[in-house]
C-alpha positions in Angstrom: 63.8 131.1 138.6 64.0 128.4 141.4 66.5 125.7 141.5 67.6 126.0 137.8 69.4 128.7 138.5 72.1 126.8 140.3 72.0 123.4 138.1 74.6 125.1 135.6 77.2 125.7 138.2 77.1 122.2 138.8 76.3 120.3 136.0 79.8 120.3 134.4 80.5 117.3 137.1 78.5 115.4 134.0 81.5 115.8 131.7 83.9 114.4 133.8 83.3 110.8 132.0 83.9 112.2 128.7 87.3 114.3 129.3 88.4 110.8 130.9 87.8 108.6 127.6 87.8 110.7 124.9 91.6 111.0 125.3 92.0 106.9 125.2 88.7 106.3 122.7 88.5 108.8 120.5 90.3 110.0 117.3 92.5 113.4 118.9 90.8 115.6 116.8 87.1 114.5 117.2 87.9 114.7 121.2 89.4 118.4 120.9 86.7 119.6 119.2 84.0 117.9 121.2 85.6 118.6 124.5 86.5 122.5 123.9 83.0 122.8 122.4 81.2 121.2 125.8 83.4 123.3 128.1 82.7 126.2 126.1 79.1 125.9 126.2 79.0 124.9 130.3 81.6 127.8 131.1 79.1 130.4 129.1 76.0 129.1 130.9 77.5 128.9 134.5 78.8 132.5 134.0 75.4 133.5 133.0 73.6 132.2 136.2 75.9 133.7 138.2 75.3 136.9 136.7 71.5 136.4 137.0 72.2 135.6 141.0 74.6 138.7 141.1 71.4 140.9 140.1 69.4 139.3 142.7 72.4 139.8 145.2 73.0 143.6 144.2 69.1 144.2 144.5 69.8 144.0 148.0 72.6 146.1 148.9 71.8 149.3 150.3 72.5 152.3 147.8 72.4 149.8 144.7 71.5 152.0 141.6 68.7 149.5 140.4 64.8 150.0 140.6 63.7 150.5 144.0 60.9 147.7 142.6 63.2 145.4 142.3 64.4 144.9 145.9 60.7 144.8 147.3 59.6 141.8 149.4 57.2 140.4 146.6 60.6 140.0 144.2 62.5 138.7 147.1 59.8 135.8 147.6 59.7 135.3 144.0 63.6 134.6 143.7 64.3 131.8 146.2 67.7 132.1 148.2 68.2 135.4 146.8 69.3 137.2 150.0 72.8 134.6 150.2 72.9 132.7 146.7 72.5 136.6 145.4 75.0 138.4 147.5 77.8 136.0 147.3 77.4 135.1 143.4 78.6 139.1 143.3 82.2 138.1 144.4 82.2 135.1 142.6 81.7 136.8 139.4 83.5 139.2 139.7 86.6 136.8 140.5 85.2 134.8 136.9 85.6 137.6 135.0 88.9 139.4 136.1 90.6 135.4 136.2 89.3 135.4 132.6 89.8 138.7 131.9 93.7 137.9 133.2 94.5 134.7 130.8 93.1 136.6 127.9 95.4 139.6 128.0 98.3 137.2 129.1 97.8 135.3 125.7 97.5 138.6 123.7 100.5 140.0 125.0 102.7 137.0 124.8 101.5 137.0 121.2 102.5 140.7 120.5 105.4 140.5 122.1 106.5 137.3 120.3 105.4 138.9 117.2 107.6 142.2 117.9 110.5 139.9 118.6 110.6 138.2 115.2 109.9 141.8 113.5 113.9 141.7 112.9 114.1 138.6 111.6 113.7 137.1 108.0 110.1 136.7 107.3 109.0 132.9 106.4 107.1 130.3 107.9 109.7 129.3 110.6 111.6 131.6 112.9 115.0 130.2 114.3 115.8 132.0 117.3 119.8 131.8 118.3 119.1 130.9 121.7 120.7 127.9 123.2 117.6 127.3 125.3 115.6 124.4 123.7 112.1 125.3 122.9 109.6 124.9 120.1 106.1 126.4 119.8 103.5 128.0 117.0 102.6 131.4 117.3 99.6 132.1 115.2 98.7 135.1 113.1 98.5 136.6 109.9 100.4 134.4 108.9 101.1 131.7 111.6 104.8 131.0 112.5 107.2 128.3 114.1 109.2 129.7 116.7 112.4 127.3 117.5 115.5 128.0 119.4 119.1 126.9 117.6 119.4 124.8 120.3 116.2 122.7 120.2 117.3 121.8 116.7 121.1 121.1 117.7 119.8 118.2 119.7 117.5 117.0 117.1 118.5 114.9 113.8 116.8 115.7 110.3 114.4 113.5 110.4 113.5 114.6 113.8 113.3 118.4 112.7 110.9 117.4 109.8 109.1 115.7 112.3 109.0 118.9 114.7 108.1 121.3 111.7 105.5 118.9 110.8 103.6 119.0 114.5 103.6 122.7 115.3 102.9 123.3 111.4 99.5 121.1 112.0 98.7 123.2 115.4 98.8 126.7 113.0 96.6 124.8 110.5 94.2 123.3 112.7 94.1 126.8 115.0 95.1 124.9 118.2 95.2 128.0 120.4 91.8 128.6 120.1 90.9 125.5 121.9 93.2 125.9 124.3 92.3 128.9 125.1 88.6 128.4 125.2 88.9 125.7 128.0 91.8 127.9 130.0 89.0 130.6 130.0 85.9 127.9 130.4 88.6 126.0 133.5 88.7 129.5 135.3 84.8 130.5 134.8 84.2 127.1 136.6 86.8 124.8 138.1 84.3 122.0 137.6 85.7 122.1 133.8 89.4 121.7 134.6 89.6 118.1 133.9 88.4 118.9 130.4 91.5 121.5 130.2 93.6 119.0 131.4 92.3 116.9 128.4 92.3 119.2 125.5 96.3 119.8 126.5 96.6 116.3 125.6 94.4 115.9 122.3 95.7 119.2 120.8 99.0 117.4 121.1 97.8 114.0 120.3 96.2 115.5 116.7 99.6 117.4 115.8 101.5 113.9 116.6 99.3 112.0 114.4 99.4 114.9 112.0 103.2 115.0 112.2 103.3 110.9 111.7 101.1 111.1 108.5 103.3 113.8 106.7 106.5 112.2 107.9 105.2 108.6 107.7 107.2 107.1 110.7 105.5 107.4 113.9 108.7 106.2 115.3 110.7 109.3 114.2 108.5 111.3 115.9 107.9 109.3 119.3 111.7 110.1 119.4 111.4 113.4 118.6 108.5 114.2 121.3 110.7 112.2 123.5 113.9 113.9 123.4 112.6 117.3 123.7 110.5 116.6 126.2 113.7 116.2 128.5 115.5 119.4 127.2 112.4 121.9 126.1 110.8 124.5 128.4 107.8 124.9 126.8 105.8 127.4 125.4 105.6 131.2 126.7 101.7 130.4 127.7 99.9 127.9 127.9 97.6 128.9 125.1 100.1 128.5 123.1 100.5 124.7 121.6 104.4 123.5 121.6 105.9 120.4 120.6 106.7 118.9 124.6 103.6 120.0 126.0 101.1 117.4 127.8 101.8 113.9 129.5 104.7 113.3 127.5 105.0 109.6 128.0 101.5 109.1 127.1 102.0 110.3 123.7 104.9 108.1 122.7 103.2 105.2 124.1 100.6 106.1 121.3 102.9 106.7 118.6 104.7 103.8 119.2 101.0 102.1 119.0 98.7 101.3 115.6 97.3 104.7 114.8 93.9 105.3 116.1 90.8 105.2 114.0 89.5 108.2 112.4 85.7 107.3 113.3 83.9 110.4 114.4 81.4 108.7 116.6 81.7 105.6 118.9 79.8 102.6 118.7 76.7 102.3 120.7 76.3 101.5 124.2 80.1 101.6 124.8 81.9 103.7 127.6 82.6 106.5 125.6 79.1 106.7 124.0 77.2 106.5 127.0 79.9 109.2 128.3 79.3 110.9 125.5 75.3 110.9 125.9 75.9 112.1 129.7 77.9 115.0 128.4 75.9 116.2 125.9 73.0 115.7 128.0 74.5 117.8 130.7 75.5 120.4 128.3 71.8 120.3 127.1 70.6 120.8 130.9 72.8 123.4 131.6 71.8 125.4 128.3 67.9 125.5 129.5 68.3 126.1 132.9 70.0 129.2 132.7 67.9 130.4 129.9 64.6 129.1 131.8 66.2 131.4 134.9 67.0 134.5 132.5 63.4 134.5 131.3 61.7 133.9 134.7 64.3 136.2 136.3 63.3 139.2 133.5 60.0 138.3 134.1 60.1 139.3 137.7 61.9 142.2 137.2 59.9 143.9 134.6 56.7 143.0 136.6 58.2 145.0 139.7 59.1 147.9 137.5 55.6 148.5 136.6 53.6 151.3 138.1 51.0 149.9 140.5 
């Protein structure tokens, strides 16, 4: 297993440059999909390696339920650093699993509560709540609905309301809550992935902004609606639900007042963002190969330890 089992814990660092550059150099749709995929791969590999280390650490604990052969001195000699890293991985993995389960549970709980709260309202794609507190967010489901308060609508003009609804429809159509949930879980699995979570929170909103601008035909109207809403809105009930005033609003407004981004899916060769993309891709590939190598090696060692002498 060797040092390969530790690489996926630190290889998320290779994605930091692309997390920053993708926000500015790639189309928001491309950046969101790319960063979410890279974060998911790196998080899965990191968690797998923690699990492998935990198996090694558990074998060293007295009274463990594993076969006696797994704690033999020969096995410990074949698995480097098992006594320290293996035992330390036990609370680390439990923390990761508890944190991810808590985030997923809160996401599902908020969705269920919101669905029950809207059950008594008139059916339709938009649910307007009689609440003076301004907020608007996309509630996924079958079908998804746009939840907006009367306080939010009262502060917007007719054109700005159309921009708001187009923005939230883009969130529902693009299943943006899945990308937000994926990067939230990834950041909880490995703290080194937090820059990707921050970047995706921004690019998801930029994606919806561009869709809204295309539908309304006015980038300025969307920019004004975003700015006005951010000054008054309290946001969504949970971070994994996309809402109108999320992300760095000044940067979103500045992007909307600039020309529309090019829809090119891949940047030109040998540019900074191209090199950062390749670094992230190589990091994700190396993480997958390292975790696979560690898993196969550990399985072979433990299988050999359980064979009769």
